[in-house]
KEBA-607036 format. One line per field, with one value per residue: residue in three letters; residue number from 1; x, y, z of N, C-alpha, C in turn. Coordinates in nm, 4 decimals. Layout:
BEGIN
residuo = c(ALA, ...) $
num = c(NUM, ...) $
n.x = c(X, ...) $
n.y = c(Y, ...) $
n.z = c(Z, ...) $
ca.x = c(X, ...) $
ca.y = c(Y, ...) $
ca.z = c(Z, ...) $
c.x = c(X, ...) $
c.y = c(Y, ...) $
c.z = c(Z, ...) $
This chain:
BEGIN
residuo = c(MET, LYS, ASN, ASP, LEU, GLN, ARG, SER, TYR, ASP, LEU, LYS, ARG, LYS, GLU, LEU, GLU, THR, VAL, CYS, ARG, SER, ASN, GLY, LEU, ALA, LEU, THR, ILE, GLN, ARG, ARG, ALA, ILE, PHE, ASP, ALA, LEU, ALA, SER, ARG, THR, ASP, HIS, PRO, THR, VAL, ASP, GLN, VAL, TYR, GLU, ASP, ILE, SER, GLU, LYS, LEU, LYS, GLY, VAL, SER, ARG, THR, THR, VAL, TYR, ARG, VAL, LEU, GLU, THR, PHE, VAL, SER, ILE, GLY, VAL, ALA, THR, LYS, ILE, SER, ASN, PRO, GLU, SER, LYS, ALA, ARG, PHE, ASP, ALA, ASP, THR, LYS, ARG, HIS, HIS, HIS, LEU, THR, CYS, ILE, ALA, CYS, GLY, LYS, VAL, LEU, ASP, LEU, HIS, ASP, PRO, THR, LEU, ASP, ASN, LEU, VAL, PRO, ARG, GLU, GLY, LYS, ILE, PRO, ASP, PHE, ASP, ILE, LEU, ASP, TYR, SER, ILE, THR, PHE, THR, GLY, ILE, CYS, SER, GLY, CYS, ARG, LYS, LYS, PRO, LEU, ASN, LYS, HIS) $
num = c(1, 2, 3, 4, 5, 6, 7, 8, 9, 10, 11, 12, 13, 14, 15, 16, 17, 18, 19, 20, 21, 22, 23, 24, 25, 26, 27, 28, 29, 30, 31, 32, 33, 34, 35, 36, 37, 38, 39, 40, 41, 42, 43, 44, 45, 46, 47, 48, 49, 50, 51, 52, 53, 54, 55, 56, 57, 58, 59, 60, 61, 62, 63, 64, 65, 66, 67, 68, 69, 70, 71, 72, 73, 74, 75, 76, 77, 78, 79, 80, 81, 82, 83, 84, 85, 86, 87, 88, 89, 90, 91, 92, 93, 94, 95, 96, 97, 98, 99, 100, 101, 102, 103, 104, 105, 106, 107, 108, 109, 110, 111, 112, 113, 114, 115, 116, 117, 118, 119, 120, 121, 122, 123, 124, 125, 126, 127, 128, 129, 130, 131, 132, 133, 134, 135, 136, 137, 138, 139, 140, 141, 142, 143, 144, 145, 146, 147, 148, 149, 150, 151, 152, 153, 154) $
n.x = c(-1.8403, -1.7219, -1.3816, -1.2361, -1.0511, -1.1497, -1.3942, -1.2912, -1.1224, -1.3496, -1.4798, -1.3178, -1.3115, -1.5462, -1.5601, -1.3847, -1.4537, -1.7027, -1.5806, -1.4304, -1.6502, -1.7536, -1.6010, -1.5714, -1.3985, -1.3143, -1.3525, -1.1080, -0.9400, -0.6735, -0.6524, -0.8276, -0.7043, -0.4658, -0.5551, -0.6485, -0.4237, -0.2682, -0.4258, -0.4450, -0.2231, -0.0117, 0.2068, 0.2786, 0.3720, 0.6139, 0.6135, 0.7447, 0.7114, 0.4166, 0.3886, 0.5290, 0.3487, 0.1389, 0.2136, 0.2535, -0.0333, -0.1070, -0.0240, 0.1900, 0.1455, 0.2686, 0.5539, 0.5395, 0.2445, 0.1759, 0.2619, 0.1168, -0.1390, -0.1482, -0.0991, -0.3139, -0.5035, -0.4382, -0.4564, -0.7503, -0.8262, -0.8271, -0.6002, -0.2935, 0.0237, 0.3367, 0.5816, 0.9075, 1.2619, 1.3741, 1.3533, 1.1832, 0.8453, 0.5907, 0.2595, -0.0445, -0.3456, -0.5249, -0.6810, -0.7410, -0.6896, -0.3748, -0.0149, 0.3013, 0.5647, 0.9132, 1.1877, 1.4968, 1.6967, 1.5945, 1.4127, 1.1191, 0.7897, 0.5469, 0.2209, 0.1237, -0.1064, -0.2267, -0.3758, -0.3567, -0.2028, -0.3338, -0.5018, -0.3161, -0.2664, -0.1358, -0.0085, -0.2637, -0.2112, 0.0774, 0.1477, 0.1347, -0.0374, -0.0973, -0.3125, -0.3573, -0.4706, -0.4646, -0.2249, 0.0404, 0.2541, 0.5846, 0.7645, 1.1176, 1.3624, 1.4697, 1.3475, 1.2454, 1.3133, 1.5803, 1.7044, 1.7840, 1.9593, 2.3172, 2.5893, 2.7132, 3.0446, 3.2668) $
n.y = c(-0.9777, -0.7998, -0.6741, -0.3351, -0.3923, -0.5910, -0.5177, -0.3433, -0.4696, -0.6582, -0.4508, -0.3633, -0.6046, -0.6160, -0.4246, -0.4336, -0.6311, -0.5417, -0.3127, -0.4645, -0.5861, -0.3703, -0.2763, -0.4741, -0.7305, -1.0271, -1.1836, -1.3543, -1.6461, -1.5890, -1.3253, -1.2595, -1.3832, -1.2523, -1.0070, -1.0259, -1.0798, -0.8431, -0.6649, -0.7918, -0.7108, -0.4469, -0.3244, -0.2371, -0.3957, -0.5510, -0.6644, -0.9166, -0.9845, -1.0072, -1.2386, -1.4030, -1.4500, -1.5806, -1.7952, -2.0588, -2.1403, -2.1161, -2.2996, -2.2503, -2.0047, -1.7108, -1.4690, -1.2430, -1.2432, -1.1782, -0.9406, -0.8220, -0.8149, -0.6776, -0.4016, -0.4040, -0.3612, -0.1309, 0.0602, 0.0552, 0.1340, 0.0271, -0.0487, 0.0905, 0.2578, 0.2941, 0.5163, 0.4984, 0.5670, 0.3138, 0.2464, -0.0043, -0.0971, -0.0714, -0.1678, -0.0782, -0.1376, 0.0533, 0.3002, 0.5596, 0.8874, 0.9203, 0.9578, 0.8825, 0.7216, 0.6390, 0.4549, 0.4839, 0.2875, 0.0332, 0.0269, -0.0073, 0.1065, 0.2967, 0.3708, 0.7264, 0.9045, 1.2110, 1.4914, 1.7329, 1.7500, 1.6893, 1.8551, 2.0170, 2.2842, 2.4068, 2.7936, 2.9743, 2.9633, 2.9411, 2.6683, 2.6288, 2.5301, 2.2957, 2.0494, 1.9160, 1.6095, 1.4571, 1.3575, 1.2257, 1.2226, 1.1687, 1.0889, 1.0515, 0.8642, 0.7218, 0.4389, 0.3187, 0.0656, 0.0318, 0.2471, 0.1832, -0.0147, -0.0933, 0.1263, 0.0206, -0.0474, 0.0168) $
n.z = c(1.9064, 1.6369, 1.5920, 1.5329, 1.3068, 1.1535, 1.0932, 0.9115, 0.7509, 0.6168, 0.4965, 0.2867, 0.1423, 0.0521, -0.0997, -0.2782, -0.4485, -0.5384, -0.6808, -0.8987, -1.0199, -1.1459, -1.3208, -1.5145, -1.4232, -1.3375, -0.9929, -0.9431, -0.7869, -0.7553, -0.7528, -0.5170, -0.3008, -0.3195, -0.2632, -0.0043, 0.1212, 0.0792, 0.2092, 0.4813, 0.5985, 0.7405, 0.6824, 0.4264, 0.2038, -0.0596, -0.3748, -0.3870, -0.0840, -0.0721, -0.2915, -0.1173, 0.0742, -0.0412, -0.2036, -0.0908, -0.0301, -0.3201, -0.5391, -0.7880, -0.8759, -1.0191, -0.9493, -1.1254, -1.1913, -0.9499, -0.9092, -1.1592, -1.0748, -0.8477, -0.9709, -1.0922, -0.9027, -0.8120, -1.0536, -1.0735, -0.8186, -0.5616, -0.4076, -0.3418, -0.4636, -0.3313, -0.3260, -0.2507, -0.0877, -0.1488, -0.4006, -0.4283, -0.5388, -0.3359, -0.1551, -0.0582, 0.0968, 0.1972, 0.0835, 0.1588, 0.2089, 0.3609, 0.4978, 0.5076, 0.6779, 0.6448, 0.7003, 0.6613, 0.6827, 0.7352, 0.5547, 0.6200, 0.6136, 0.7205, 0.8295, 0.8691, 1.0294, 0.9789, 1.0301, 1.0151, 0.8002, 0.5744, 0.4057, 0.2685, 0.0740, -0.2387, -0.2830, -0.5026, -0.8190, -0.8154, -0.9266, -1.2560, -1.5124, -1.4344, -1.2479, -0.9300, -0.8125, -0.6089, -0.3305, -0.1472, 0.1309, 0.2163, 0.4734, 0.5193, 0.7466, 1.0507, 1.2170, 1.4948, 1.5811, 1.4297, 1.5130, 1.7773, 1.7231, 1.7171, 1.5692, 1.2197, 1.1867, 0.9488) $
ca.x = c(-1.8285, -1.5972, -1.2968, -1.2369, -0.9742, -1.1955, -1.4948, -1.2448, -1.1025, -1.4722, -1.5649, -1.2460, -1.3174, -1.6749, -1.4952, -1.2714, -1.5842, -1.7745, -1.4877, -1.3675, -1.7643, -1.7838, -1.5025, -1.5864, -1.2904, -1.3746, -1.3156, -1.0526, -0.8927, -0.5572, -0.6842, -0.8863, -0.5559, -0.3362, -0.6119, -0.6600, -0.2763, -0.2654, -0.5327, -0.4172, -0.0878, -0.0039, 0.3528, 0.3294, 0.4442, 0.6501, 0.5711, 0.7898, 0.6571, 0.2953, 0.4163, 0.5613, 0.2561, 0.0461, 0.3043, 0.1951, -0.1688, -0.1684, 0.0891, 0.1867, 0.1291, 0.4177, 0.5407, 0.4605, 0.0931, 0.1199, 0.3066, 0.0086, -0.2631, -0.1485, -0.0538, -0.4310, -0.5681, -0.4026, -0.5475, -0.9080, -0.8606, -0.8507, -0.4708, -0.2012, 0.1728, 0.3804, 0.7291, 1.0135, 1.3913, 1.4719, 1.3028, 1.0969, 0.7367, 0.5086, 0.1588, -0.1457, -0.5062, -0.5846, -0.6418, -0.8056, -0.5467, -0.2794, 0.0979, 0.4016, 0.7267, 0.9963, 1.3010, 1.6057, 1.7989, 1.5642, 1.2998, 0.9916, 0.7003, 0.4619, 0.1240, 0.1037, -0.2390, -0.2235, -0.5269, -0.3037, -0.1125, -0.4302, -0.5501, -0.2173, -0.2830, -0.0284, -0.0479, -0.2984, -0.1057, 0.1968, 0.1570, 0.0590, -0.0847, -0.1045, -0.4024, -0.3379, -0.5568, -0.4244, -0.1062, 0.0630, 0.3728, 0.6478, 0.8742, 1.2325, 1.4035, 1.5170, 1.2794, 1.2725, 1.4093, 1.6953, 1.7675, 1.8251, 2.0959, 2.4585, 2.6257, 2.7694, 3.1873, 3.3350) $
ca.y = c(-0.8618, -0.8261, -0.5931, -0.2447, -0.4108, -0.7333, -0.4432, -0.2494, -0.5693, -0.6957, -0.3667, -0.3552, -0.6742, -0.5814, -0.2943, -0.5251, -0.7236, -0.4009, -0.2233, -0.5511, -0.5858, -0.2414, -0.2925, -0.5923, -0.8362, -1.1310, -1.2036, -1.4864, -1.7149, -1.5236, -1.1767, -1.2361, -1.4195, -1.1418, -0.9076, -1.0759, -1.0894, -0.7217, -0.6228, -0.8371, -0.6680, -0.3054, -0.3020, -0.2020, -0.5384, -0.5377, -0.7689, -1.0069, -1.0253, -1.0732, -1.3525, -1.5231, -1.5130, -1.6496, -1.8779, -2.1975, -2.1422, -2.1109, -2.3645, -2.2317, -1.8656, -1.6336, -1.2980, -1.1621, -1.2882, -1.0989, -0.7838, -0.7606, -0.8156, -0.5323, -0.2884, -0.3615, -0.3231, 0.0220, 0.1053, 0.0434, 0.2290, -0.0396, -0.0136, 0.2358, 0.2433, 0.3690, 0.5531, 0.5094, 0.5768, 0.1997, 0.2012, -0.1012, -0.0642, -0.0850, -0.1433, -0.0749, -0.1340, 0.1778, 0.4333, 0.6941, 0.9740, 0.9390, 0.9837, 0.7795, 0.7431, 0.5308, 0.3950, 0.4726, 0.1814, -0.1280, 0.0098, -0.0346, 0.2229, 0.3191, 0.4835, 0.8475, 0.9818, 1.3503, 1.5640, 1.8857, 1.7504, 1.6247, 1.9637, 2.1173, 2.3296, 2.5404, 2.8915, 2.9824, 3.0312, 2.8682, 2.5544, 2.6675, 2.4422, 2.1716, 2.0423, 1.8383, 1.5316, 1.3979, 1.3451, 1.1609, 1.2811, 1.0641, 1.1701, 0.9695, 0.8785, 0.6393, 0.3691, 0.2770, -0.0554, 0.0472, 0.3576, 0.1168, -0.1179, -0.0290, 0.1690, -0.0429, 0.0468, -0.0686) $
ca.z = c(1.8160, 1.5495, 1.6213, 1.4221, 1.1955, 1.1080, 1.0018, 0.8125, 0.6091, 0.5502, 0.3965, 0.1843, 0.0668, -0.0414, -0.2065, -0.4172, -0.5111, -0.6162, -0.8202, -0.9928, -1.1010, -1.2124, -1.3953, -1.5602, -1.3784, -1.2481, -0.8888, -0.9085, -0.6739, -0.7478, -0.7044, -0.3556, -0.2346, -0.3496, -0.1886, 0.0978, 0.1669, 0.1006, 0.3326, 0.5985, 0.6620, 0.7771, 0.6928, 0.3077, 0.1227, -0.1665, -0.4627, -0.3269, 0.0497, -0.1109, -0.3241, -0.0097, 0.1679, -0.0974, -0.2800, -0.0159, -0.0730, -0.4330, -0.6322, -0.9573, -0.8803, -1.0472, -0.9296, -1.2637, -1.1777, -0.8260, -0.9721, -1.2276, -0.9986, -0.7842, -1.0543, -1.1560, -0.7868, -0.8125, -1.1468, -1.0345, -0.6950, -0.4301, -0.3632, -0.3679, -0.4526, -0.2515, -0.3576, -0.1433, -0.1079, -0.1624, -0.5174, -0.4293, -0.5047, -0.1988, -0.1952, 0.0496, 0.0475, 0.2595, -0.0137, 0.2272, 0.2431, 0.4520, 0.4493, 0.5286, 0.7167, 0.5468, 0.7256, 0.5415, 0.7336, 0.6978, 0.4385, 0.7033, 0.5865, 0.8539, 0.8080, 0.9577, 0.9992, 1.0858, 0.9755, 0.9427, 0.6537, 0.4690, 0.3295, 0.1979, -0.0885, -0.2970, -0.3094, -0.6264, -0.9458, -0.8071, -0.9943, -1.3700, -1.5806, -1.3654, -1.1417, -0.8428, -0.8105, -0.4971, -0.3106, -0.0020, 0.1891, 0.2901, 0.5665, 0.5821, 0.8685, 1.1274, 1.2912, 1.6512, 1.5811, 1.3874, 1.6134, 1.8976, 1.6769, 1.7396, 1.4249, 1.1932, 1.1632, 0.8468) $
c.x = c(-1.7214, -1.5177, -1.2988, -1.1753, -1.0223, -1.2724, -1.4130, -1.2015, -1.2303, -1.5407, -1.4395, -1.2766, -1.4428, -1.6339, -1.4643, -1.3838, -1.6678, -1.7035, -1.4795, -1.5240, -1.7602, -1.6862, -1.4625, -1.4430, -1.3385, -1.2880, -1.2426, -0.9839, -0.7846, -0.6252, -0.7560, -0.7455, -0.4676, -0.4012, -0.6100, -0.5266, -0.2266, -0.3096, -0.4854, -0.2828, -0.0741, 0.1544, 0.4182, 0.4285, 0.4884, 0.5992, 0.6156, 0.7170, 0.5157, 0.2977, 0.4570, 0.4430, 0.1637, 0.0818, 0.2640, 0.0457, -0.2035, -0.0461, 0.0851, 0.1954, 0.2793, 0.4456, 0.5187, 0.3110, 0.1040, 0.1102, 0.1670, -0.1014, -0.2530, -0.1540, -0.2189, -0.5235, -0.5064, -0.4789, -0.7033, -0.9324, -0.9041, -0.7003, -0.4229, -0.0718, 0.2163, 0.5398, 0.7826, 1.1604, 1.4521, 1.4160, 1.2139, 0.9598, 0.6433, 0.3712, 0.0755, -0.2648, -0.5404, -0.5869, -0.7196, -0.6705, -0.4830, -0.1304, 0.1619, 0.5418, 0.7916, 1.1296, 1.3860, 1.7338, 1.7718, 1.4514, 1.1224, 0.9264, 0.5928, 0.3524, 0.1393, -0.0316, -0.1800, -0.3113, -0.4738, -0.2270, -0.2416, -0.4962, -0.4466, -0.2562, -0.1807, -0.0818, -0.0947, -0.1898, 0.0513, 0.2492, 0.0824, 0.0540, -0.0441, -0.2356, -0.3474, -0.4313, -0.5592, -0.2864, -0.0916, 0.2207, 0.4401, 0.7637, 0.9963, 1.2995, 1.4858, 1.3726, 1.3056, 1.3511, 1.5435, 1.7807, 1.8244, 1.9549, 2.2268, 2.4898, 2.7332, 2.9235, 3.2543, 3.4985) $
c.y = c(-0.8312, -0.6666, -0.4693, -0.3022, -0.5296, -0.6213, -0.3781, -0.3753, -0.6216, -0.5797, -0.3293, -0.4344, -0.6925, -0.5020, -0.3299, -0.5825, -0.6365, -0.3667, -0.3455, -0.5795, -0.4702, -0.2160, -0.3899, -0.7274, -0.9165, -1.1395, -1.3341, -1.5365, -1.6361, -1.4025, -1.1676, -1.3067, -1.3173, -1.0266, -0.9230, -1.0787, -0.9590, -0.6235, -0.6459, -0.7768, -0.4916, -0.2418, -0.2555, -0.2797, -0.4674, -0.6467, -0.9085, -1.0626, -1.0857, -1.2133, -1.4515, -1.5496, -1.5905, -1.7872, -2.0629, -2.2258, -2.1758, -2.1421, -2.2891, -2.0666, -1.8222, -1.4893, -1.1987, -1.1359, -1.1740, -0.9611, -0.7486, -0.7642, -0.7142, -0.4160, -0.2862, -0.3259, -0.1672, 0.0748, 0.1188, 0.1120, 0.1321, -0.0602, 0.0809, 0.1663, 0.3206, 0.4063, 0.5286, 0.4782, 0.4411, 0.1675, 0.0890, -0.0501, -0.1107, -0.0628, -0.1199, -0.0431, -0.0372, 0.2589, 0.5515, 0.7836, 0.9750, 0.9388, 0.8539, 0.8173, 0.6205, 0.5332, 0.3970, 0.3494, 0.0880, -0.1294, 0.0115, 0.1337, 0.1960, 0.4416, 0.6062, 0.9050, 1.1156, 1.4533, 1.6901, 1.8775, 1.6940, 1.7242, 2.0784, 2.1724, 2.4549, 2.7016, 2.9169, 3.0696, 3.0023, 2.7369, 2.5668, 2.5212, 2.2980, 2.1281, 1.8772, 1.7626, 1.4600, 1.3788, 1.2916, 1.2209, 1.1823, 1.1415, 1.0376, 0.9822, 0.7663, 0.5899, 0.3449, 0.1877, -0.0181, 0.1583, 0.2849, 0.0179, -0.0099, 0.0164, 0.0788, 0.0253, -0.0169, -0.0444) $
c.z = c(1.7470, 1.5757, 1.4814, 1.2794, 1.1429, 1.0214, 0.9033, 0.6795, 0.5725, 0.4402, 0.2769, 0.0866, -0.0463, -0.1615, -0.3090, -0.4614, -0.6109, -0.7278, -0.9261, -1.0844, -1.2113, -1.2933, -1.5127, -1.5293, -1.2919, -1.1307, -0.8696, -0.8013, -0.6366, -0.6870, -0.5905, -0.2676, -0.2380, -0.2693, -0.0590, 0.1793, 0.1910, 0.2179, 0.4528, 0.6664, 0.6518, 0.7470, 0.5308, 0.2492, -0.0050, -0.2402, -0.4037, -0.1649, -0.0104, -0.1931, -0.2061, 0.0555, 0.0907, -0.1965, -0.1990, -0.0722, -0.2036, -0.5335, -0.7758, -0.9750, -0.8830, -0.9891, -1.0111, -1.2653, -1.0386, -0.8451, -1.0586, -1.1847, -0.9316, -0.8342, -1.1041, -1.0552, -0.7901, -0.9289, -1.1348, -0.8881, -0.5446, -0.3718, -0.4156, -0.3770, -0.4079, -0.3089, -0.2175, -0.1771, -0.1607, -0.3307, -0.5424, -0.4263, -0.4431, -0.2144, -0.0564, 0.0448, 0.1068, 0.1583, 0.0158, 0.2212, 0.3509, 0.3940, 0.5489, 0.5769, 0.7091, 0.6350, 0.6373, 0.5649, 0.6885, 0.6129, 0.4982, 0.6266, 0.6600, 0.8004, 0.9258, 0.9299, 1.0842, 0.9802, 0.9473, 0.8218, 0.5334, 0.3843, 0.2979, 0.0390, -0.1250, -0.3104, -0.4773, -0.7121, -0.8916, -0.8944, -1.1518, -1.4354, -1.5360, -1.2691, -1.0451, -0.8067, -0.6458, -0.4404, -0.1677, -0.0081, 0.2678, 0.3827, 0.5769, 0.7386, 0.9033, 1.1945, 1.4032, 1.6532, 1.5259, 1.4549, 1.7318, 1.8472, 1.6936, 1.5694, 1.3634, 1.1626, 1.0600, 0.8784) $
């Protein structure tokens, strides 16, 4: 019997196939490999990390191709782009509303699932001339791995 992670991954892959078809996009070897690399990770990888994951399997693929494909995934709704203080784009195959914890020391990004944050709505009339469509909250701090490290003294 498949575990929950495998079932989730299988569903995401089917979603990718369906969304690509409905947007007139061929499901190329590059797109499949990049999506597989993204969906198999939980650390919200950068373009460089996804590139490293697939460069051995797909000889000749460029970082530019990886970036373009990830941006395409964001535009068709099968991935999200996450902002973080280090200004490197990070990507996530989990497109359901959730929030993030970002370590300011190492740049690690973790998921935060907290239903109390999922239904925040500004008071009516507080944001004129703007319709909020979605949101994600990012908390910054220090992860447990960095918290355990001794402080660097210069």
